[in-house]
Structures are given as structure tokens and as C-alpha cells.
HTML snippet that shows the backbone in 3Dmol.js (N, CA, C, O; Angstrom):
<script src="https://3Dmol.org/build/3Dmol-min.js"></script>
<div id="view" style="width:600px;height:400px;position:relative"></div>
<script>
const pdb = `
ATOM      1  N   MET A   1      19.183 -21.101  41.483  1.00  0.00           N
ATOM      2  CA  MET A   1      18.680 -19.741  41.651  1.00  0.00           C
ATOM      3  C   MET A   1      18.930 -18.946  40.351  1.00  0.00           C
ATOM      4  O   MET A   1      20.067 -18.901  39.882  1.00  0.00           O
ATOM      5  N   PRO A   2      17.916 -18.333  39.773  1.00  0.00           N
ATOM      6  CA  PRO A   2      18.071 -17.631  38.509  1.00  0.00           C
ATOM      7  C   PRO A   2      18.908 -16.341  38.676  1.00  0.00           C
ATOM      8  O   PRO A   2      18.925 -15.708  39.732  1.00  0.00           O
ATOM      9  N   ASN A   3      19.582 -16.000  37.603  1.00  0.00           N
ATOM     10  CA  ASN A   3      20.346 -14.766  37.596  1.00  0.00           C
ATOM     11  C   ASN A   3      19.402 -13.615  37.682  1.00  0.00           C
ATOM     12  O   ASN A   3      18.437 -13.538  36.922  1.00  0.00           O
ATOM     13  N   THR A   4      19.664 -12.708  38.601  1.00  0.00           N
ATOM     14  CA  THR A   4      18.870 -11.498  38.691  1.00  0.00           C
ATOM     15  C   THR A   4      19.712 -10.310  38.229  1.00  0.00           C
ATOM     16  O   THR A   4      20.893 -10.202  38.559  1.00  0.00           O
ATOM     17  N   ILE A   5      19.104  -9.450  37.485  1.00  0.00           N
ATOM     18  CA  ILE A   5      19.777  -8.253  36.988  1.00  0.00           C
ATOM     19  C   ILE A   5      19.379  -7.083  37.882  1.00  0.00           C
ATOM     20  O   ILE A   5      18.198  -6.755  37.995  1.00  0.00           O
ATOM     21  N   ARG A   6      20.341  -6.472  38.499  1.00  0.00           N
ATOM     22  CA  ARG A   6      20.047  -5.301  39.320  1.00  0.00           C
ATOM     23  C   ARG A   6      20.029  -4.077  38.391  1.00  0.00           C
ATOM     24  O   ARG A   6      20.999  -3.802  37.685  1.00  0.00           O
ATOM     25  N   VAL A   7      18.933  -3.371  38.408  1.00  0.00           N
ATOM     26  CA  VAL A   7      18.725  -2.223  37.483  1.00  0.00           C
ATOM     27  C   VAL A   7      18.653  -0.963  38.282  1.00  0.00           C
ATOM     28  O   VAL A   7      17.979  -0.915  39.311  1.00  0.00           O
ATOM     29  N   LEU A   8      19.340   0.070  37.827  1.00  0.00           N
ATOM     30  CA  LEU A   8      19.302   1.391  38.395  1.00  0.00           C
ATOM     31  C   LEU A   8      18.539   2.323  37.480  1.00  0.00           C
ATOM     32  O   LEU A   8      18.753   2.304  36.268  1.00  0.00           O
ATOM     33  N   ARG A   9      17.661   3.131  38.026  1.00  0.00           N
ATOM     34  CA  ARG A   9      16.990   4.163  37.213  1.00  0.00           C
ATOM     35  C   ARG A   9      18.000   5.284  36.987  1.00  0.00           C
ATOM     36  O   ARG A   9      19.025   5.316  37.669  1.00  0.00           O
ATOM     37  N   PRO A  10      17.748   6.215  36.045  1.00  0.00           N
ATOM     38  CA  PRO A  10      18.714   7.240  35.704  1.00  0.00           C
ATOM     39  C   PRO A  10      19.284   8.060  36.873  1.00  0.00           C
ATOM     40  O   PRO A  10      20.488   8.318  36.886  1.00  0.00           O
ATOM     41  N   PRO A  11      18.475   8.475  37.846  1.00  0.00           N
ATOM     42  CA  PRO A  11      19.116   9.265  38.942  1.00  0.00           C
ATOM     43  C   PRO A  11      20.147   8.443  39.711  1.00  0.00           C
ATOM     44  O   PRO A  11      21.197   8.977  40.070  1.00  0.00           O
ATOM     45  N   GLU A  12      19.883   7.157  39.978  1.00  0.00           N
ATOM     46  CA  GLU A  12      20.830   6.328  40.693  1.00  0.00           C
ATOM     47  C   GLU A  12      22.021   5.951  39.814  1.00  0.00           C
ATOM     48  O   GLU A  12      23.147   5.836  40.296  1.00  0.00           O
ATOM     49  N   ALA A  13      21.756   5.758  38.505  1.00  0.00           N
ATOM     50  CA  ALA A  13      22.835   5.461  37.555  1.00  0.00           C
ATOM     51  C   ALA A  13      23.796   6.647  37.435  1.00  0.00           C
ATOM     52  O   ALA A  13      25.009   6.476  37.311  1.00  0.00           O
ATOM     53  N   ALA A  14      23.223   7.848  37.474  1.00  0.00           N
ATOM     54  CA  ALA A  14      24.089   9.066  37.433  1.00  0.00           C
ATOM     55  C   ALA A  14      24.979   9.114  38.648  1.00  0.00           C
ATOM     56  O   ALA A  14      26.173   9.383  38.521  1.00  0.00           O
ATOM     57  N   LYS A  15      24.437   8.863  39.818  1.00  0.00           N
ATOM     58  CA  LYS A  15      25.255   8.877  41.032  1.00  0.00           C
ATOM     59  C   LYS A  15      26.306   7.789  40.996  1.00  0.00           C
ATOM     60  O   LYS A  15      27.444   7.991  41.419  1.00  0.00           O
ATOM     61  N   TYR A  16      25.913   6.630  40.487  1.00  0.00           N
ATOM     62  CA  TYR A  16      26.804   5.462  40.435  1.00  0.00           C
ATOM     63  C   TYR A  16      28.028   5.728  39.541  1.00  0.00           C
ATOM     64  O   TYR A  16      29.154   5.345  39.857  1.00  0.00           O
ATOM     65  N   THR A  17      27.752   6.407  38.403  1.00  0.00           N
ATOM     66  CA  THR A  17      28.828   6.619  37.435  1.00  0.00           C
ATOM     67  C   THR A  17      29.576   7.959  37.635  1.00  0.00           C
ATOM     68  O   THR A  17      30.685   8.134  37.129  1.00  0.00           O
ATOM     69  N   GLY A  18      28.965   8.887  38.366  1.00  0.00           N
ATOM     70  CA  GLY A  18      29.525  10.181  38.530  1.00  0.00           C
ATOM     71  C   GLY A  18      29.190  11.158  37.423  1.00  0.00           C
ATOM     72  O   GLY A  18      29.716  12.269  37.378  1.00  0.00           O
ATOM     73  N   LEU A  19      28.295  10.729  36.515  1.00  0.00           N
ATOM     74  CA  LEU A  19      27.810  11.587  35.457  1.00  0.00           C
ATOM     75  C   LEU A  19      26.517  12.256  35.903  1.00  0.00           C
ATOM     76  O   LEU A  19      25.945  11.889  36.929  1.00  0.00           O
ATOM     77  N   THR A  20      26.053  13.247  35.124  1.00  0.00           N
ATOM     78  CA  THR A  20      24.754  13.845  35.385  1.00  0.00           C
ATOM     79  C   THR A  20      23.696  13.063  34.633  1.00  0.00           C
ATOM     80  O   THR A  20      23.994  12.325  33.694  1.00  0.00           O
ATOM     81  N   GLU A  21      22.442  13.240  35.067  1.00  0.00           N
ATOM     82  CA  GLU A  21      21.337  12.585  34.337  1.00  0.00           C
ATOM     83  C   GLU A  21      21.248  13.094  32.908  1.00  0.00           C
ATOM     84  O   GLU A  21      20.928  12.332  31.995  1.00  0.00           O
ATOM     85  N   SER A  22      21.530  14.386  32.704  1.00  0.00           N
ATOM     86  CA  SER A  22      21.457  14.946  31.359  1.00  0.00           C
ATOM     87  C   SER A  22      22.558  14.385  30.460  1.00  0.00           C
ATOM     88  O   SER A  22      22.351  14.227  29.257  1.00  0.00           O
ATOM     89  N   THR A  23      23.743  14.080  31.040  1.00  0.00           N
ATOM     90  CA  THR A  23      24.789  13.463  30.239  1.00  0.00           C
ATOM     91  C   THR A  23      24.382  12.050  29.846  1.00  0.00           C
ATOM     92  O   THR A  23      24.605  11.637  28.708  1.00  0.00           O
ATOM     93  N   LEU A  24      23.800  11.318  30.757  1.00  0.00           N
ATOM     94  CA  LEU A  24      23.328   9.978  30.410  1.00  0.00           C
ATOM     95  C   LEU A  24      22.274  10.036  29.327  1.00  0.00           C
ATOM     96  O   LEU A  24      22.273   9.220  28.406  1.00  0.00           O
ATOM     97  N   ALA A  25      21.347  11.034  29.440  1.00  0.00           N
ATOM     98  CA  ALA A  25      20.303  11.172  28.404  1.00  0.00           C
ATOM     99  C   ALA A  25      20.909  11.470  27.041  1.00  0.00           C
ATOM    100  O   ALA A  25      20.486  10.891  26.041  1.00  0.00           O
ATOM    101  N   LYS A  26      21.902  12.372  26.984  1.00  0.00           N
ATOM    102  CA  LYS A  26      22.556  12.673  25.723  1.00  0.00           C
ATOM    103  C   LYS A  26      23.268  11.467  25.153  1.00  0.00           C
ATOM    104  O   LYS A  26      23.251  11.250  23.941  1.00  0.00           O
ATOM    105  N   ARG A  27      23.897  10.675  26.018  1.00  0.00           N
ATOM    106  CA  ARG A  27      24.602   9.494  25.535  1.00  0.00           C
ATOM    107  C   ARG A  27      23.581   8.488  24.956  1.00  0.00           C
ATOM    108  O   ARG A  27      23.867   7.845  23.946  1.00  0.00           O
ATOM    109  N   ARG A  28      22.395   8.346  25.582  1.00  0.00           N
ATOM    110  CA  ARG A  28      21.346   7.484  25.017  1.00  0.00           C
ATOM    111  C   ARG A  28      20.922   7.992  23.669  1.00  0.00           C
ATOM    112  O   ARG A  28      20.781   7.214  22.727  1.00  0.00           O
ATOM    113  N   LEU A  29      20.710   9.322  23.557  1.00  0.00           N
ATOM    114  CA  LEU A  29      20.253   9.914  22.339  1.00  0.00           C
ATOM    115  C   LEU A  29      21.174   9.640  21.155  1.00  0.00           C
ATOM    116  O   LEU A  29      20.727   9.391  20.035  1.00  0.00           O
ATOM    117  N   TYR A  30      22.496   9.696  21.444  1.00  0.00           N
ATOM    118  CA  TYR A  30      23.509   9.514  20.357  1.00  0.00           C
ATOM    119  C   TYR A  30      23.991   8.071  20.242  1.00  0.00           C
ATOM    120  O   TYR A  30      24.899   7.785  19.461  1.00  0.00           O
ATOM    121  N   GLY A  31      23.384   7.142  21.023  1.00  0.00           N
ATOM    122  CA  GLY A  31      23.760   5.739  20.892  1.00  0.00           C
ATOM    123  C   GLY A  31      25.118   5.427  21.487  1.00  0.00           C
ATOM    124  O   GLY A  31      25.776   4.479  21.059  1.00  0.00           O
ATOM    125  N   LEU A  32      25.553   6.214  22.470  1.00  0.00           N
ATOM    126  CA  LEU A  32      26.829   6.014  23.115  1.00  0.00           C
ATOM    127  C   LEU A  32      26.632   5.194  24.389  1.00  0.00           C
ATOM    128  O   LEU A  32      25.568   5.230  25.008  1.00  0.00           O
ATOM    129  N   PRO A  33      27.695   4.440  24.774  1.00  0.00           N
ATOM    130  CA  PRO A  33      27.601   3.678  26.045  1.00  0.00           C
ATOM    131  C   PRO A  33      27.469   4.627  27.221  1.00  0.00           C
ATOM    132  O   PRO A  33      27.845   5.796  27.134  1.00  0.00           O
ATOM    133  N   PRO A  34      26.954   4.137  28.277  1.00  0.00           N
ATOM    134  CA  PRO A  34      26.624   2.745  28.595  1.00  0.00           C
ATOM    135  C   PRO A  34      25.305   2.315  28.056  1.00  0.00           C
ATOM    136  O   PRO A  34      24.411   3.126  27.817  1.00  0.00           O
ATOM    137  N   SER A  35      25.187   0.995  27.862  1.00  0.00           N
ATOM    138  CA  SER A  35      23.908   0.429  27.366  1.00  0.00           C
ATOM    139  C   SER A  35      22.844   0.669  28.375  1.00  0.00           C
ATOM    140  O   SER A  35      23.114   0.740  29.574  1.00  0.00           O
ATOM    141  N   PHE A  36      21.602   0.800  27.894  1.00  0.00           N
ATOM    142  CA  PHE A  36      20.461   0.965  28.819  1.00  0.00           C
ATOM    143  C   PHE A  36      19.382  -0.005  28.439  1.00  0.00           C
ATOM    144  O   PHE A  36      19.410  -0.606  27.365  1.00  0.00           O
ATOM    145  N   LEU A  37      18.414  -0.155  29.346  1.00  0.00           N
ATOM    146  CA  LEU A  37      17.317  -1.074  29.178  1.00  0.00           C
ATOM    147  C   LEU A  37      16.014  -0.267  28.952  1.00  0.00           C
ATOM    148  O   LEU A  37      15.745   0.686  29.684  1.00  0.00           O
ATOM    149  N   LYS A  38      15.234  -0.639  27.970  1.00  0.00           N
ATOM    150  CA  LYS A  38      13.933  -0.047  27.795  1.00  0.00           C
ATOM    151  C   LYS A  38      12.953  -0.878  28.584  1.00  0.00           C
ATOM    152  O   LYS A  38      12.670  -2.022  28.228  1.00  0.00           O
ATOM    153  N   LEU A  39      12.420  -0.292  29.685  1.00  0.00           N
ATOM    154  CA  LEU A  39      11.610  -1.035  30.641  1.00  0.00           C
ATOM    155  C   LEU A  39      10.120  -0.990  30.299  1.00  0.00           C
ATOM    156  O   LEU A  39       9.325  -1.703  30.910  1.00  0.00           O
ATOM    157  N   GLY A  40       9.751  -0.188  29.364  1.00  0.00           N
ATOM    158  CA  GLY A  40       8.330  -0.054  28.991  1.00  0.00           C
ATOM    159  C   GLY A  40       7.896   1.371  29.063  1.00  0.00           C
ATOM    160  O   GLY A  40       8.312   2.106  29.958  1.00  0.00           O
ATOM    161  N   GLY A  41       7.067   1.779  28.138  1.00  0.00           N
ATOM    162  CA  GLY A  41       6.659   3.163  28.093  1.00  0.00           C
ATOM    163  C   GLY A  41       7.858   4.051  27.933  1.00  0.00           C
ATOM    164  O   GLY A  41       8.666   3.846  27.027  1.00  0.00           O
ATOM    165  N   ARG A  42       7.994   5.036  28.797  1.00  0.00           N
ATOM    166  CA  ARG A  42       9.146   5.939  28.789  1.00  0.00           C
ATOM    167  C   ARG A  42      10.205   5.536  29.839  1.00  0.00           C
ATOM    168  O   ARG A  42      11.238   6.192  29.969  1.00  0.00           O
ATOM    169  N   ALA A  43       9.941   4.481  30.563  1.00  0.00           N
ATOM    170  CA  ALA A  43      10.829   4.061  31.612  1.00  0.00           C
ATOM    171  C   ALA A  43      12.090   3.378  31.061  1.00  0.00           C
ATOM    172  O   ALA A  43      12.019   2.519  30.181  1.00  0.00           O
ATOM    173  N   ILE A  44      13.202   3.772  31.585  1.00  0.00           N
ATOM    174  CA  ILE A  44      14.485   3.142  31.220  1.00  0.00           C
ATOM    175  C   ILE A  44      15.290   2.874  32.471  1.00  0.00           C
ATOM    176  O   ILE A  44      15.034   3.422  33.543  1.00  0.00           O
ATOM    177  N   GLY A  45      16.265   2.018  32.294  1.00  0.00           N
ATOM    178  CA  GLY A  45      17.148   1.680  33.443  1.00  0.00           C
ATOM    179  C   GLY A  45      18.480   1.220  32.909  1.00  0.00           C
ATOM    180  O   GLY A  45      18.673   1.038  31.707  1.00  0.00           O
ATOM    181  N   TYR A  46      19.393   1.038  33.843  1.00  0.00           N
ATOM    182  CA  TYR A  46      20.756   0.597  33.532  1.00  0.00           C
ATOM    183  C   TYR A  46      21.099  -0.598  34.389  1.00  0.00           C
ATOM    184  O   TYR A  46      20.964  -0.559  35.611  1.00  0.00           O
ATOM    185  N   ALA A  47      21.548  -1.672  33.739  1.00  0.00           N
ATOM    186  CA  ALA A  47      21.995  -2.818  34.494  1.00  0.00           C
ATOM    187  C   ALA A  47      23.346  -2.511  35.108  1.00  0.00           C
ATOM    188  O   ALA A  47      24.244  -2.015  34.428  1.00  0.00           O
ATOM    189  N   ILE A  48      23.495  -2.807  36.407  1.00  0.00           N
ATOM    190  CA  ILE A  48      24.766  -2.497  37.067  1.00  0.00           C
ATOM    191  C   ILE A  48      25.945  -3.154  36.376  1.00  0.00           C
ATOM    192  O   ILE A  48      27.018  -2.561  36.269  1.00  0.00           O
ATOM    193  N   GLU A  49      25.747  -4.388  35.903  1.00  0.00           N
ATOM    194  CA  GLU A  49      26.847  -5.066  35.196  1.00  0.00           C
ATOM    195  C   GLU A  49      27.270  -4.337  33.924  1.00  0.00           C
ATOM    196  O   GLU A  49      28.446  -4.339  33.561  1.00  0.00           O
ATOM    197  N   ASP A  50      26.300  -3.713  33.250  1.00  0.00           N
ATOM    198  CA  ASP A  50      26.637  -2.898  32.035  1.00  0.00           C
ATOM    199  C   ASP A  50      27.386  -1.622  32.436  1.00  0.00           C
ATOM    200  O   ASP A  50      28.343  -1.217  31.777  1.00  0.00           O
ATOM    201  N   LEU A  51      26.940  -1.009  33.511  1.00  0.00           N
ATOM    202  CA  LEU A  51      27.640   0.196  34.015  1.00  0.00           C
ATOM    203  C   LEU A  51      29.058  -0.168  34.411  1.00  0.00           C
ATOM    204  O   LEU A  51      29.989   0.558  34.061  1.00  0.00           O
ATOM    205  N   ASP A  52      29.254  -1.259  35.124  1.00  0.00           N
ATOM    206  CA  ASP A  52      30.581  -1.668  35.577  1.00  0.00           C
ATOM    207  C   ASP A  52      31.478  -1.965  34.393  1.00  0.00           C
ATOM    208  O   ASP A  52      32.646  -1.577  34.394  1.00  0.00           O
ATOM    209  N   ALA A  53      30.952  -2.653  33.371  1.00  0.00           N
ATOM    210  CA  ALA A  53      31.757  -2.952  32.188  1.00  0.00           C
ATOM    211  C   ALA A  53      32.158  -1.711  31.452  1.00  0.00           C
ATOM    212  O   ALA A  53      33.289  -1.593  30.981  1.00  0.00           O
ATOM    213  N   TRP A  54      31.226  -0.772  31.349  1.00  0.00           N
ATOM    214  CA  TRP A  54      31.544   0.488  30.650  1.00  0.00           C
ATOM    215  C   TRP A  54      32.580   1.293  31.452  1.00  0.00           C
ATOM    216  O   TRP A  54      33.531   1.826  30.881  1.00  0.00           O
ATOM    217  N   LEU A  55      32.390   1.376  32.765  1.00  0.00           N
ATOM    218  CA  LEU A  55      33.351   2.090  33.577  1.00  0.00           C
ATOM    219  C   LEU A  55      34.750   1.497  33.458  1.00  0.00           C
ATOM    220  O   LEU A  55      35.737   2.226  33.370  1.00  0.00           O
ATOM    221  N   GLU A  56      34.826   0.160  33.456  1.00  0.00           N
ATOM    222  CA  GLU A  56      36.120  -0.507  33.315  1.00  0.00           C
ATOM    223  C   GLU A  56      36.752  -0.163  31.975  1.00  0.00           C
ATOM    224  O   GLU A  56      37.970   0.002  31.900  1.00  0.00           O
ATOM    225  N   SER A  57      35.951  -0.051  30.905  1.00  0.00           N
ATOM    226  CA  SER A  57      36.497   0.281  29.595  1.00  0.00           C
ATOM    227  C   SER A  57      37.002   1.732  29.513  1.00  0.00           C
ATOM    228  O   SER A  57      37.741   2.096  28.599  1.00  0.00           O
ATOM    229  N   CYS A  58      36.587   2.543  30.486  1.00  0.00           N
ATOM    230  CA  CYS A  58      37.029   3.951  30.540  1.00  0.00           C
ATOM    231  C   CYS A  58      38.352   4.071  31.290  1.00  0.00           C
ATOM    232  O   CYS A  58      38.957   5.143  31.271  1.00  0.00           O
ATOM    233  N   ARG A  59      38.814   3.036  31.934  1.00  0.00           N
ATOM    234  CA  ARG A  59      40.034   3.099  32.738  1.00  0.00           C
ATOM    235  C   ARG A  59      41.234   3.440  31.896  1.00  0.00           C
ATOM    236  O   ARG A  59      41.445   2.840  30.842  1.00  0.00           O
ATOM    237  N   ARG A  60      42.034   4.406  32.345  1.00  0.00           N
ATOM    238  CA  ARG A  60      43.263   4.820  31.651  1.00  0.00           C
ATOM    239  C   ARG A  60      44.388   4.967  32.684  1.00  0.00           C
ATOM    240  O   ARG A  60      44.134   5.152  33.874  1.00  0.00           O
ATOM    241  N   LYS A  61      45.637   4.881  32.206  1.00  0.00           N
ATOM    242  CA  LYS A  61      46.782   5.054  33.088  1.00  0.00           C
ATOM    243  C   LYS A  61      47.419   6.443  32.946  1.00  0.00           C
ATOM    244  O   LYS A  61      48.170   6.877  33.819  1.00  0.00           O
ATOM    245  N   SER A  62      47.117   7.128  31.853  1.00  0.00           N
ATOM    246  CA  SER A  62      47.601   8.503  31.708  1.00  0.00           C
ATOM    247  C   SER A  62      46.666   9.280  30.786  1.00  0.00           C
ATOM    248  O   SER A  62      45.857   8.694  30.066  1.00  0.00           O
ATOM    249  N   THR A  63      46.787  10.585  30.817  1.00  0.00           N
ATOM    250  CA  THR A  63      45.903  11.422  30.025  1.00  0.00           C
ATOM    251  C   THR A  63      46.246  11.316  28.500  1.00  0.00           C
ATOM    252  O   THR A  63      45.422  11.674  27.658  1.00  0.00           O
ATOM    253  N   SER A  64      47.436  10.833  28.168  1.00  0.00           N
ATOM    254  CA  SER A  64      47.839  10.684  26.786  1.00  0.00           C
ATOM    255  C   SER A  64      47.511   9.293  26.222  1.00  0.00           C
ATOM    256  O   SER A  64      47.736   9.031  25.041  1.00  0.00           O
ATOM    257  N   GLN A  65      46.987   8.422  27.057  1.00  0.00           N
ATOM    258  CA  GLN A  65      46.694   7.079  26.584  1.00  0.00           C
ATOM    259  C   GLN A  65      45.517   7.077  25.624  1.00  0.00           C
ATOM    260  O   GLN A  65      44.473   7.677  25.882  1.00  0.00           O
ATOM    261  N   VAL A  66      45.719   6.375  24.493  1.00  0.00           N
ATOM    262  CA  VAL A  66      44.686   6.252  23.458  1.00  0.00           C
ATOM    263  C   VAL A  66      43.787   5.118  23.824  1.00  0.00           C
ATOM    264  O   VAL A  66      44.248   4.145  24.420  1.00  0.00           O
ATOM    265  N   GLU A  67      42.505   5.198  23.491  1.00  0.00           N
ATOM    266  CA  GLU A  67      41.572   4.141  23.730  1.00  0.00           C
ATOM    267  C   GLU A  67      42.063   2.839  23.130  1.00  0.00           C
ATOM    268  O   GLU A  67      42.514   2.804  21.985  1.00  0.00           O
ATOM    269  N   GLY A  68      41.973   1.746  23.923  1.00  0.00           N
ATOM    270  CA  GLY A  68      42.382   0.446  23.447  1.00  0.00           C
ATOM    271  C   GLY A  68      43.830   0.113  23.772  1.00  0.00           C
ATOM    272  O   GLY A  68      44.268  -1.015  23.544  1.00  0.00           O
ATOM    273  N   ASN A  69      44.569   1.058  24.293  1.00  0.00           N
ATOM    274  CA  ASN A  69      45.992   0.811  24.665  1.00  0.00           C
ATOM    275  C   ASN A  69      46.154   0.779  26.161  1.00  0.00           C
ATOM    276  O   ASN A  69      47.264   0.585  26.658  1.00  0.00           O
TER     277      ASN A  69
END
`;
const viewer = $3Dmol.createViewer("view");
viewer.addModel(pdb, "pdb");
viewer.setStyle({}, {cartoon: {color: "spectrum"}});
viewer.zoomTo();
viewer.render();
</script>
């Protein structure tokens, strides 16, 4: 069975991550994660596995924790 990529469009990706659609759009504009997929024309989407990986990288144990620690 081939691997299938589950893709969320921006409204669903915003709900999934807890961000707003406009925040996701700004992050795309500035080349910030999470990664997105260019689906053709103006259509874009987010692979759930990319969203999960990005959310995991955001995990912190305290407000003073520096990225990577």
C-alpha cells in the first residue's frame, strides 16, 4: 500500500495548530515553518506530518528555555 500524505488546507491547518490563517500566511511569506505544499495555481496545503514535526519542535519545558535545549 503506497504512503498517502494527508493534506490540510489553510483553514483546517490553522485549527489544527491553534494559529490563525493570517499567521500561517505570514509565516509562508517569510519562509518560516511549518513547511507547506504548493498544490497548483494559488492552492496550498500542509501535510499533517509536517505540522506534527513543527509542533513537536516548538515543545518547551519552561518559558526561559532556549530553542534547541
